[in-house]
LUMSE-311259 format. One line per field, with one value per residue (C-alpha): residue number from 1; x, y, z. Coordinates in nm, 4 decimals, always signed. Example, Ala and Ser with C-alpha at 12.3 -4.5 7.8 and 13.67 -1.06 7.14 Angstrom:
residues 2
kefi <- c(1/2)
east <- c(+1.2300/+1.3670)
north <- c(-0.4500/-0.1060)
up <- c(+0.7800/+0.7140)
END
This chain:
residues 560
kefi <- c(1/2/3/4/5/6/7/8/9/10/11/12/13/14/15/16/17/18/19/20/21/22/23/24/25/26/27/28/29/30/31/32/33/34/35/36/37/38/39/40/41/42/43/44/45/46/47/48/49/50/51/52/53/54/55/56/57/58/59/60/61/62/63/64/65/66/67/68/69/70/71/72/73/74/75/76/77/78/79/80/81/82/83/84/85/86/87/88/89/90/91/92/93/94/95/96/97/98/99/100/101/102/103/104/105/106/107/108/109/110/111/112/113/114/115/116/117/118/119/120/121/122/123/124/125/126/127/128/129/130/131/132/133/134/135/136/137/138/139/140/141/142/143/144/145/146/147/148/149/150/151/152/153/154/155/156/157/158/159/160/161/162/163/164/165/166/167/168/169/170/171/172/173/174/175/176/177/178/179/180/181/182/183/184/185/186/187/188/189/190/191/192/193/194/195/196/197/198/199/200/201/202/203/204/205/206/207/208/209/210/211/212/213/214/215/216/217/218/219/220/221/222/223/224/225/226/227/228/229/230/231/232/233/234/235/236/237/238/239/240/241/242/243/244/245/246/247/248/249/250/251/252/253/254/255/256/257/258/259/260/261/262/263/264/265/266/267/268/269/270/271/272/273/274/275/276/277/278/279/280/281/282/283/284/285/286/287/288/289/290/291/292/293/294/295/296/297/298/299/300/301/302/303/304/305/306/307/308/309/310/311/312/313/314/315/316/317/318/319/320/321/322/323/324/325/326/327/328/329/330/331/332/333/334/335/336/337/338/339/340/341/342/343/344/345/346/347/348/349/350/351/352/353/354/355/356/357/358/359/360/361/362/363/364/365/366/367/368/369/370/371/372/373/374/375/376/377/378/379/380/381/382/383/384/385/386/387/388/389/390/391/392/393/394/395/396/397/398/399/400/401/402/403/404/405/406/407/408/409/410/411/412/413/414/415/416/417/418/419/420/421/422/423/424/425/426/427/428/429/430/431/432/433/434/435/436/437/438/439/440/441/442/443/444/445/446/447/448/449/450/451/452/453/454/455/456/457/458/459/460/461/462/463/464/465/466/467/468/469/470/471/472/473/474/475/476/477/478/479/480/481/482/483/484/485/486/487/488/489/490/491/492/493/494/495/496/497/498/499/500/501/502/503/504/505/506/507/508/509/510/511/512/513/514/515/516/517/518/519/520/521/522/523/524/525/526/527/528/529/530/531/532/533/534/535/536/537/538/539/540/541/542/543/544/545/546/547/548/549/550/551/552/553/554/555/556/557/558/559/560)
east <- c(+2.4354/+2.3700/+2.6523/+2.8952/+2.7919/+2.8342/+3.1790/+3.2929/+3.1638/+3.3383/+3.6680/+3.6568/+3.5981/+3.8877/+4.1257/+3.9885/+3.9487/+3.6989/+3.6202/+3.4021/+3.0563/+3.1438/+3.4536/+3.2578/+2.9952/+3.2631/+3.4261/+3.0895/+3.0142/+3.3565/+3.3039/+2.9651/+3.1294/+3.4087/+3.1622/+2.9692/+3.2943/+3.3346/+3.6139/+3.6399/+3.4670/+3.7235/+4.0142/+3.8299/+3.7538/+4.1154/+4.2490/+4.0023/+4.0850/+4.4608/+4.4206/+4.2025/+4.4636/+4.7414/+4.5337/+4.4864/+4.8605/+4.9400/+4.6899/+4.8283/+5.2008/+5.3092/+5.4688/+5.7747/+5.8578/+6.2011/+6.3783/+6.6690/+6.7968/+7.1011/+7.2134/+7.2431/+7.4827/+7.6867/+7.7941/+8.0144/+8.0901/+8.1429/+7.9250/+7.6141/+7.3383/+7.1453/+6.7654/+6.7314/+6.3721/+6.1941/+6.1697/+5.8933/+6.0285/+5.9411/+5.5754/+5.5706/+5.7161/+5.4571/+5.1846/+5.3168/+5.3331/+4.9750/+4.8750/+5.0273/+4.8789/+4.5302/+4.5346/+4.5597/+4.2517/+3.8848/+3.7144/+3.4553/+3.7350/+3.8210/+3.5367/+3.6695/+4.0302/+3.9309/+3.8216/+4.1667/+4.3340/+4.3511/+4.6439/+4.4688/+4.1538/+4.3421/+4.4852/+4.1555/+3.9698/+4.2515/+4.1358/+4.4828/+4.5817/+4.2472/+4.1938/+4.0184/+3.7490/+3.5944/+3.3129/+3.0732/+2.8924/+2.6170/+2.4351/+2.5095/+2.8718/+2.8855/+2.8130/+2.8839/+3.2609/+3.2215/+3.3419/+3.0490/+2.8124/+2.6502/+2.2995/+2.4348/+2.6984/+3.0569/+3.3817/+3.4603/+3.8190/+3.8671/+3.8242/+4.1166/+4.3483/+4.2015/+4.0537/+3.7035/+3.5318/+3.1961/+3.0204/+2.7771/+2.5548/+2.4002/+2.1668/+2.4388/+2.7570/+2.9491/+3.1689/+3.3979/+3.5565/+3.8851/+4.0088/+4.2870/+4.0353/+4.0694/+3.7644/+3.7206/+3.4575/+3.3273/+3.0170/+2.8408/+2.9892/+2.8456/+2.8277/+2.5318/+2.7494/+3.0618/+3.2263/+3.1500/+3.4267/+3.4323/+3.7212/+3.7675/+3.9471/+4.0675/+3.9369/+4.2615/+4.1042/+3.9577/+4.1712/+4.1187/+3.7470/+3.5314/+3.1877/+3.0265/+2.6776/+2.5218/+2.1828/+1.9699/+1.8980/+1.5270/+1.2622/+1.0584/+0.8833/+1.1485/+1.4391/+1.4666/+1.5422/+1.8139/+2.1540/+2.4482/+2.4221/+2.5241/+2.7737/+2.9302/+3.2174/+3.3140/+3.6756/+3.8048/+3.8868/+3.5216/+3.5525/+3.2746/+3.3381/+3.0754/+3.0711/+2.8259/+2.4917/+2.2354/+2.4985/+2.5702/+2.8490/+2.6932/+2.3698/+2.5481/+2.6756/+2.4834/+2.3424/+2.1783/+1.8126/+1.5488/+1.4652/+1.8318/+1.8784/+1.5838/+1.7444/+2.0795/+1.9220/+1.7283/+2.0562/+2.1516/+2.5140/+2.7683/+3.0653/+3.2841/+3.5500/+3.5243/+3.5337/+3.5688/+3.3081/+3.5361/+3.4236/+3.0960/+2.8103/+3.0214/+3.0980/+3.4153/+3.5372/+3.3636/+3.2497/+3.1465/+3.2830/+3.0814/+3.0180/+2.7746/+2.6196/+2.3257/+2.2367/+1.8783/+1.7555/+1.7866/+1.8841/+2.1796/+2.1598/+2.4543/+2.5059/+2.7693/+2.9561/+3.1132/+3.4807/+3.7268/+3.9196/+4.2144/+3.9746/+3.8362/+4.1843/+4.2725/+3.9474/+4.0129/+4.3439/+4.1910/+4.1913/+3.8983/+3.5848/+3.4934/+3.1263/+2.9403/+2.9870/+2.7567/+2.7804/+2.7314/+2.3930/+2.2724/+2.4551/+2.2634/+2.5903/+2.7078/+2.4071/+2.4445/+2.6006/+2.8247/+2.6439/+2.8310/+2.5821/+2.5409/+2.3142/+2.1416/+2.1074/+1.9513/+1.9747/+1.7871/+1.4420/+1.2655/+0.9990/+0.7833/+0.9315/+0.7844/+1.0142/+1.3296/+1.5388/+1.8850/+2.0949/+1.8503/+1.9090/+1.6360/+1.5854/+1.4061/+1.7377/+1.9665/+2.1845/+2.0628/+2.3664/+2.3273/+2.4338/+2.3156/+2.1902/+2.0101/+1.8284/+1.5604/+1.4928/+1.2312/+1.2740/+1.5400/+1.5938/+1.8077/+1.8828/+2.0000/+2.2560/+1.9769/+1.7746/+1.5191/+1.4257/+1.3305/+1.1976/+1.1258/+1.0806/+0.8012/+0.5565/+0.4541/+0.7223/+0.6883/+0.4899/+0.2624/+0.3476/+0.0580/+0.2036/+0.3486/+0.7267/+0.7756/+0.6008/+0.3701/+0.0430/-0.2106/-0.2242/-0.5771/-0.5678/-0.6304/-0.3095/-0.3447/-0.3559/-0.0729/+0.1244/+0.4705/+0.7791/+0.7309/+0.9771/+1.1619/+0.9431/+1.0062/+0.8464/+0.5928/+0.5405/+0.8957/+0.8925/+0.8941/+1.1522/+1.4994/+1.6313/+1.9807/+1.9914/+1.7776/+1.7822/+1.5882/+1.5052/+1.2935/+0.9609/+1.0369/+1.2019/+1.3495/+1.4306/+1.6098/+1.5664/+1.8123/+1.6195/+1.6726/+1.3360/+1.2637/+1.0004/+0.9030/+0.6713/+0.6101/+0.5004/+0.4022/+0.4272/+0.6087/+0.6118/+0.8663/+0.7705/+0.7684/+0.4113/+0.0535/-0.0495/-0.1309/-0.1204/+0.1480/+0.1921/+0.3490/+0.6170/+0.4937/+0.6811/+0.7865/+0.6663/+0.7160/+0.7517/+1.0914/+1.2269/+1.0980/+1.3692/+1.6366/+1.8176/+1.8304/+2.1320/+2.1636/+1.9602/+1.9032/+1.6289/+1.6584/+1.3828/+1.1194/+1.3915/+1.5123/+1.7611/+1.8372/+2.1111/+2.1898/+2.5314/+2.6411/+2.5550/+2.2168/+2.0505/+1.6786/+1.5343/+1.1923/+1.0332/+1.1380/+0.7920/+0.7007/+0.8282/+1.1903/+1.2063/+1.5694/+1.7989/+1.5210/+1.3123/+1.2641/+1.2073/+0.9161/+0.7872/+0.6283/+0.7585/+1.1041/+1.2856/+1.6374/+1.9222/+2.1063/+2.4803/+2.8029/+2.8352/+3.1421/+3.3909/+3.2713/+3.5308/+3.3414/+3.0279/+2.8187/+2.8434/+2.6528/+2.4326/+2.4369/+2.1839/+2.1203/+1.9036/+2.0989/+2.3730/+2.4358/+2.7118/+2.7631/+3.0473/+3.2041/+3.4491/+3.6518/+3.5119/+3.7143)
north <- c(+1.0591/+0.7685/+0.5660/+0.8565/+0.9161/+0.5480/+0.5279/+0.8451/+0.7277/+0.3910/+0.5531/+0.7961/+0.5063/+0.3046/+0.5992/+0.6889/+1.0401/+1.2842/+1.5915/+1.8935/+1.8885/+2.1746/+1.9959/+1.6723/+1.8553/+2.0091/+1.6704/+1.5104/+1.7850/+1.7387/+1.3613/+1.4044/+1.6285/+1.3757/+1.0909/+1.3058/+1.3537/+0.9761/+0.9451/+0.6223/+0.6689/+0.4892/+0.6813/+1.0121/+0.9360/+0.8397/+1.1570/+1.3792/+1.2286/+1.2468/+1.6192/+1.6560/+1.4794/+1.6962/+2.0069/+1.8987/+1.8435/+2.1868/+2.3473/+2.1749/+2.2375/+2.5686/+2.8005/+3.0030/+3.3508/+3.3901/+3.7214/+3.7079/+4.0606/+3.9443/+3.7265/+4.0410/+4.1785/+3.8598/+3.9624/+4.2376/+4.1141/+3.7472/+3.6541/+3.4436/+3.4477/+3.1244/+3.1237/+3.5038/+3.5609/+3.8926/+4.1028/+4.0318/+3.7019/+3.7874/+3.8411/+3.5112/+3.3344/+3.4990/+3.3800/+3.0219/+3.0276/+3.1478/+2.8685/+2.6131/+2.7632/+2.8030/+2.4431/+2.3288/+2.5236/+2.4240/+2.5611/+2.7508/+2.9771/+3.1039/+3.3558/+3.5284/+3.5135/+3.6750/+3.9878/+4.0552/+4.2111/+4.1887/+3.9465/+3.7083/+3.7352/+3.6437/+3.3341/+3.2347/+3.2479/+3.0879/+2.7362/+2.6113/+2.4946/+2.3341/+1.9578/+1.8407/+1.6558/+1.7212/+1.5549/+1.7121/+1.4879/+1.5264/+1.2980/+1.0799/+1.0555/+0.6750/+0.6510/+0.9872/+1.0025/+1.3412/+1.3497/+1.4558/+1.4399/+1.7380/+1.8460/+2.0343/+1.9325/+1.9643/+1.8824/+1.5115/+1.4792/+1.1576/+1.3475/+1.5787/+1.2765/+1.0598/+1.1624/+1.0149/+0.9052/+0.7975/+0.7074/+0.4201/+0.4067/+0.1079/+0.1436/+0.2263/+0.2045/+0.3738/+0.2410/+0.5009/+0.4431/+0.6241/+0.7690/+0.5097/+0.2242/+0.1530/+0.0857/+0.2084/+0.1173/+0.2707/+0.2265/-0.1051/-0.4283/-0.6048/-0.9185/-0.9643/-0.9892/-0.8087/-0.5263/-0.1655/+0.0318/+0.3903/+0.5086/+0.4494/+0.1210/+0.0077/-0.3254/-0.4885/-0.7449/-0.4744/-0.2703/-0.1179/-0.0858/+0.1182/+0.0910/-0.0132/-0.1056/-0.2083/-0.3107/+0.0051/+0.1727/+0.1478/+0.0121/-0.3065/-0.5014/-0.7728/-0.5307/-0.5685/-0.9383/-0.8719/-0.7142/-0.6597/-0.5810/-0.7083/-0.5351/-0.5839/-0.4238/-0.4075/-0.3550/-0.1640/-0.5026/-0.6080/-0.8498/-0.8925/-0.9146/-0.9801/-0.9745/-0.9582/-1.1260/-1.3000/-1.3910/-1.7255/-1.7360/-2.0567/-1.8646/-1.6092/-1.8861/-1.9955/-2.3439/-2.3338/-2.4297/-2.2036/-2.4506/-2.4961/-2.1178/-2.0812/-2.3312/-2.1545/-1.8185/-1.9607/-2.0587/-1.6908/-1.7716/-1.5130/-1.3997/-1.2887/-1.1199/-0.9872/-1.2756/-1.2604/-1.4354/-1.6043/-1.6184/-1.4438/-1.6684/-1.9835/-1.9992/-2.1891/-1.8762/-1.5599/-1.3452/-1.0409/-0.8242/-0.6755/-0.3049/-0.2157/-0.3819/-0.3112/-0.4896/-0.5333/-0.6853/-1.0442/-1.0097/-0.8974/-0.7110/-0.7048/-0.5205/-0.6631/-0.5310/-0.7372/-0.8149/-0.7285/-1.0084/-0.9644/-0.9714/-1.3042/-1.4504/-1.3286/-1.4638/-1.8063/-1.8208/-1.7372/-1.9996/-2.2408/-2.0957/-2.1923/-2.1535/-2.4211/-2.4172/-2.4862/-2.5548/-2.2586/-2.4007/-2.3729/-2.0516/-1.7249/-1.5368/-1.7483/-1.7581/-1.6617/-1.4571/-1.4919/-1.2018/-0.9369/-0.6744/-0.5540/-0.7542/-0.7105/-1.0074/-1.0647/-1.3535/-1.4063/-1.3112/-0.9795/-1.0359/-1.3506/-1.7041/-1.7578/-1.4832/-1.6834/-1.7282/-1.8327/-1.6036/-1.4569/-1.2285/-0.9700/-0.9509/-0.6165/-0.4548/-0.6404/-0.3965/-0.0907/+0.1242/+0.2059/+0.5100/+0.3773/+0.0573/+0.1128/-0.1278/-0.0827/-0.3621/-0.5279/-0.3700/-0.2433/+0.0562/+0.0820/+0.4251/+0.4417/+0.6898/+0.8672/+0.9249/+0.6428/+0.4805/+0.1115/-0.0569/-0.4186/-0.6401/-0.6510/-0.3563/-0.3459/-0.5067/-0.7209/-0.4689/-0.3674/-0.0146/+0.2273/+0.3202/+0.1190/+0.1010/+0.0486/+0.3745/+0.2114/+0.3336/+0.1809/-0.1969/-0.3104/-0.6232/-0.6169/-0.6009/-0.9579/-1.0773/-0.8605/-1.0121/-1.1544/-0.9740/-0.7782/-0.7692/-0.4505/-0.1800/+0.1835/+0.4317/+0.6030/+0.8940/+1.0125/+0.9610/+1.3385/+1.4035/+1.2495/+1.1265/+1.2172/+1.0242/+0.7841/+0.6764/+0.3967/+0.3162/+0.0259/+0.1846/+0.5096/+0.6225/+0.9614/+1.0558/+1.3780/+1.4953/+1.6706/+1.9974/+1.9995/+1.8715/+1.6013/+1.3274/+1.0813/+0.7813/+0.4808/+0.4719/+0.8107/+0.7275/+0.9893/+1.2510/+1.0269/+1.1562/+1.5270/+1.5892/+1.5310/+1.2450/+0.9487/+0.6781/+0.7686/+0.4926/+0.7008/+0.9734/+1.3022/+1.6277/+1.7712/+2.1265/+2.2554/+2.6344/+2.5878/+2.4104/+2.6481/+2.8228/+2.5735/+2.3402/+2.0161/+1.8111/+1.5228/+1.3473/+1.0374/+0.8628/+0.6444/+0.5177/+0.7936/+1.0572/+1.2319/+1.5015/+1.6875/+1.9370/+2.1994/+2.2122/+2.4950/+2.2893/+2.4182/+2.1235/+2.0528/+1.7702/+1.6226/+1.3239/+1.1467/+1.1751/+0.8068/+0.4623/+0.4878/+0.8517/+0.9365/+1.2149/+1.4419/+1.4146/+1.7054/+1.9743/+2.2097/+2.1639/+1.9201/+1.8921/+2.0060/+2.2618/+2.3990/+2.3138/+2.6268/+2.5640/+2.7450/+2.5822/+2.4718/+2.7244/+2.8761/+2.6818/+2.3550/+2.2037/+1.9266/+1.5996/+1.3495/+1.3031/+0.9899/+0.9282/+0.6655/+0.6359/+0.8689/+1.0154/+1.1675/+1.3001/+1.5663/+1.5073/+1.8129/+1.8383/+2.1442/+2.3435/+2.3745)
up <- c(-5.7040/-5.4668/-5.6262/-5.5920/-5.2281/-5.1452/-5.3086/-5.1342/-4.7953/-4.8291/-4.9353/-4.6417/-4.4033/-4.5454/-4.5123/-4.1679/-4.3015/-4.1537/-4.3662/-4.2894/-4.4450/-4.6804/-4.8094/-4.8557/-5.0603/-5.2838/-5.3417/-5.4207/-5.6752/-5.8352/-5.8539/-6.0207/-6.2809/-6.3314/-6.3832/-6.6299/-6.8247/-6.8384/-6.5788/-6.3795/-6.0427/-5.8231/-5.9774/-5.9358/-5.5710/-5.4995/-5.6637/-5.4791/-5.1397/-5.2070/-5.2651/-4.9528/-4.7376/-4.8804/-4.8089/-4.4473/-4.4052/-4.5507/-4.3145/-4.0057/-4.0721/-3.9251/-4.1822/-4.0783/-4.2064/-4.3620/-4.3689/-4.6177/-4.5464/-4.3441/-4.6337/-4.8458/-4.5810/-4.6075/-4.9592/-4.8173/-4.4662/-4.5449/-4.2487/-4.2995/-4.0388/-4.0162/-3.9598/-3.9923/-3.8752/-3.8903/-3.5777/-3.3292/-3.2020/-2.8410/-2.9365/-3.1213/-2.8175/-2.5951/-2.8328/-2.8196/-2.4390/-2.4199/-2.6598/-2.4250/-2.1085/-2.2559/-2.3784/-2.0149/-1.9067/-1.9358/-2.2459/-2.0420/-1.9110/-2.2589/-2.2681/-1.9571/-2.0761/-2.4057/-2.2157/-2.0661/-2.3716/-2.7510/-2.7483/-2.5085/-2.7162/-3.0351/-2.8647/-2.7009/-3.0323/-3.2369/-3.3388/-3.4363/-3.0877/-3.0030/-3.0520/-3.3680/-3.1713/-2.8289/-2.6362/-2.3886/-2.1397/-1.8856/-1.6445/-1.3407/-1.2221/-1.2249/-1.5979/-1.7640/-1.7131/-1.5387/-1.1769/-0.9611/-1.2583/-1.4292/-1.5282/-1.8313/-2.0898/-1.9665/-2.1407/-2.1029/-1.9708/-2.1674/-2.4958/-2.4133/-2.3964/-2.6733/-3.0075/-3.0192/-3.3396/-3.1943/-2.8685/-2.8205/-2.5127/-2.3398/-2.0384/-1.7860/-1.9891/-2.2686/-2.5481/-2.7076/-3.0488/-3.1020/-3.4283/-3.4144/-3.4065/-3.0346/-2.8161/-2.4572/-2.1991/-1.8775/-1.6610/-1.5959/-1.7267/-2.0310/-1.8141/-1.5762/-1.2668/-1.3859/-1.1947/-1.2851/-1.4575/-1.3198/-1.5408/-1.9167/-1.9850/-2.3250/-2.4555/-2.5718/-2.8074/-3.0319/-3.2735/-3.6150/-3.5384/-3.7767/-3.6112/-3.2819/-3.1692/-2.8373/-2.7025/-2.7273/-2.3936/-2.3149/-2.0823/-2.0958/-1.8213/-1.8067/-1.7813/-1.4009/-1.4556/-1.7119/-1.6531/-1.8815/-2.2518/-2.5926/-2.8198/-3.1616/-3.3512/-3.7196/-3.8194/-4.1207/-4.2726/-4.2551/-3.9628/-3.7065/-3.3309/-3.0624/-2.6830/-2.3944/-2.3244/-2.5482/-2.8044/-2.9597/-3.2140/-3.3456/-3.4036/-3.6210/-3.8465/-4.1502/-4.1727/-3.8278/-3.8495/-3.6980/-3.4195/-3.3312/-3.3398/-3.0995/-2.8611/-2.8813/-2.8022/-2.5076/-2.3453/-2.3074/-2.3759/-2.2678/-2.4693/-2.1814/-2.3933/-2.7519/-2.9984/-3.3732/-3.5845/-3.8367/-4.1988/-4.1451/-4.2501/-4.2240/-4.5971/-4.6946/-4.8717/-4.7595/-5.0501/-4.8474/-4.5700/-4.2865/-4.3385/-4.0577/-3.7543/-3.5215/-3.1986/-3.0778/-2.7550/-2.8778/-3.2417/-3.4491/-3.7814/-4.0225/-4.3511/-4.5821/-4.8823/-5.1630/-5.1393/-5.4143/-5.5808/-5.3471/-5.0522/-5.1699/-5.1917/-4.8432/-4.7055/-4.8573/-4.6730/-4.3340/-4.0559/-4.0170/-3.8637/-3.5095/-3.5939/-3.7870/-4.1617/-4.4545/-4.8222/-5.0585/-5.1529/-4.7907/-4.7091/-4.7647/-4.7958/-5.0881/-5.3195/-5.6862/-5.8147/-5.5084/-5.3448/-5.5388/-5.4159/-5.0600/-4.8287/-4.4909/-4.2566/-3.9160/-3.6724/-3.3459/-3.2175/-3.2792/-3.0145/-3.0154/-3.0091/-3.3539/-3.4854/-3.4037/-3.7149/-3.8194/-4.0347/-4.2852/-4.5809/-4.6450/-5.0193/-4.9959/-4.8993/-5.1415/-5.3317/-5.1384/-5.0417/-4.6733/-4.4758/-4.1392/-3.9773/-3.6460/-3.4129/-3.1516/-2.9061/-3.1276/-3.4713/-3.7092/-3.9399/-4.2524/-4.4005/-4.7615/-4.8901/-5.0791/-4.7601/-4.7909/-4.4582/-4.4372/-4.1209/-4.0310/-3.7272/-3.4712/-3.4908/-3.1236/-2.9059/-2.5961/-2.3887/-2.6801/-2.7893/-2.8363/-3.1760/-3.4646/-3.4155/-3.7885/-3.8799/-4.1372/-3.9855/-3.7443/-3.7169/-3.8069/-3.5888/-3.2112/-3.0105/-2.8843/-3.2465/-3.3743/-3.6624/-3.6267/-3.7503/-4.0723/-4.3672/-4.4698/-4.6137/-4.6926/-4.4519/-4.6776/-4.4386/-4.5064/-4.8851/-4.9419/-4.6697/-4.7271/-4.3926/-4.2739/-3.9466/-3.7406/-3.3743/-3.2010/-2.8422/-2.7187/-2.8090/-2.9920/-3.3149/-3.4119/-3.7723/-3.8682/-4.2263/-4.4529/-4.4172/-4.0381/-3.9158/-3.6556/-3.6945/-3.4200/-3.3871/-3.1629/-2.7988/-2.6556/-2.2820/-2.0780/-2.3576/-2.5334/-2.8788/-2.7909/-2.9165/-2.7984/-3.0283/-2.8009/-3.0687/-3.3197/-3.5780/-3.8562/-3.8637/-3.7209/-3.7625/-3.4287/-3.4913/-3.1367/-3.0888/-2.9219/-3.2328/-3.4991/-3.6927/-3.5846/-3.8230/-3.6254/-3.7297/-3.4842/-3.2167/-3.0051/-2.8058/-2.4937/-2.2633/-2.2745/-2.3195/-2.6346/-2.7316/-3.0548/-3.1345/-3.3963/-3.5625/-3.3312/-3.0232/-2.9084/-2.7329/-2.6875/-2.4768/-2.4079/-2.2334/-1.9147/-1.7622/-1.7158/-1.6243/-1.5124/-1.6197/-1.6982/-1.8057/-1.9378/-1.6189/-1.3795/-1.6418/-1.5746/-1.9303/-2.1694/-2.5208/-2.6307/-2.4159/-2.4539/-2.2191/-2.1133/-2.1132/-2.1990/-2.5419/-2.7357/-2.8815/-3.2122/-3.4108/-3.3452/-3.4923/-3.3394/-3.5347/-3.3180/-3.0109/-2.7939/-2.5185/-2.2517/-1.9440/-1.7148/-1.9323/-2.2732/-2.5013/-2.7679/-3.0151/-3.1808/-3.4712/-3.5604/-3.8514/-4.1701)
END
């Protein structure tokens, strides 16, 4: 099942195809049956997705109604009427006009328009004219993309003009990934002294992008001395791009010794504009492509996938790398048997200077098919396609969290003698609960399980975890009264703030009661409480939540 899920996920990503959850489940079931019959997996996946694409095209193409009655008259009169439609053309025209007019109005007006008459109601509730993807935003006006700001989710104007695939938040900035692979930016600059960008601006260097990551929004005591953020992008072709602060392209290359890597990182080099890391790992002929990326405070995590034979040939013909190179014997990306299985690497510093490392492959994650790679400021999470969650990095962080960030239970040593970075290990507290999604901030972690429950752990300051446990070092189920009976599908954490959402767009928030507070502050409640807002039209389902210090987003896709 994990192999089928991984193959299906990779094929969907390559085709840039987004399917409803129900359709994905049906395809997965059909693939399992095909594999059981002995069919080749790749061929079965290709055939299933060809049929899914054809079905989408048939659904989107408007079908006309042909009335051949006038052609029967032509047998005696000799006259042939072209395009003989059935009667009711005026009503159809009226329906089309209403479609166009309603598409220019804000979604929150549709409920009132639906009360005017039956015809207006049929148009208002018709999903065919609505965009496939919409985004709702809330928060401060300088970072949310909403003029004047909003305390409750409102339709983001940008999403009416551009189809959004995902949104990535930094402290005071947003990166939007379009369905066409374009990347847009608004809010604060990624450079320490760069100008703010109040309106969305496309980043011209980036195209064909499949995934984005940025420094996680969150507090730490040195934050006031640090501005800007780091970001990375992965293209559909498996190429890695980096830009922003705390990046050294030399440090991402293999063959850099730990001491040299430490010196490079101490220089706080800036990558002013997005720059491609050629031949990831510095190997003479790259044997793997980048599949996922996650950016921490001062480290970068990369998941790779093996290249096909044609990919190897193309990689060999690529131009020389600008980063330092190494022989296959010294290169962790080229070890036997040519890294034909997936790998996870990190480079940089998790927390303490002793953690500084050059590009390092983590053997505990070799060959594990990943659904998600997510970074906090001082630790990292890897989620497998079968729902197993692995964590590694520093367990306490620079300011000493009152709970283990890795979720492996209390640390027996005194805080001042805390161990250095820990290797990847499965989170035992979630062994009986397959994880569907994970989100990290500087000092808190949120995991959503496949059965719709939320688990949190880490630092509890400011009600950041949504429960009353002061020292939470292992996943704890968020069994708040306000969440009971709700199937939580997506969520995010930032600073001491958190938000979760159901598939139909009901949003619950908690935290924001300490340090620099944030978007969840000001509520007259502790623990999760629901945000009252107008909601998205019924034809949409929530597919992701993004959160930062003072702004947040809800991404909705049209239901099948």
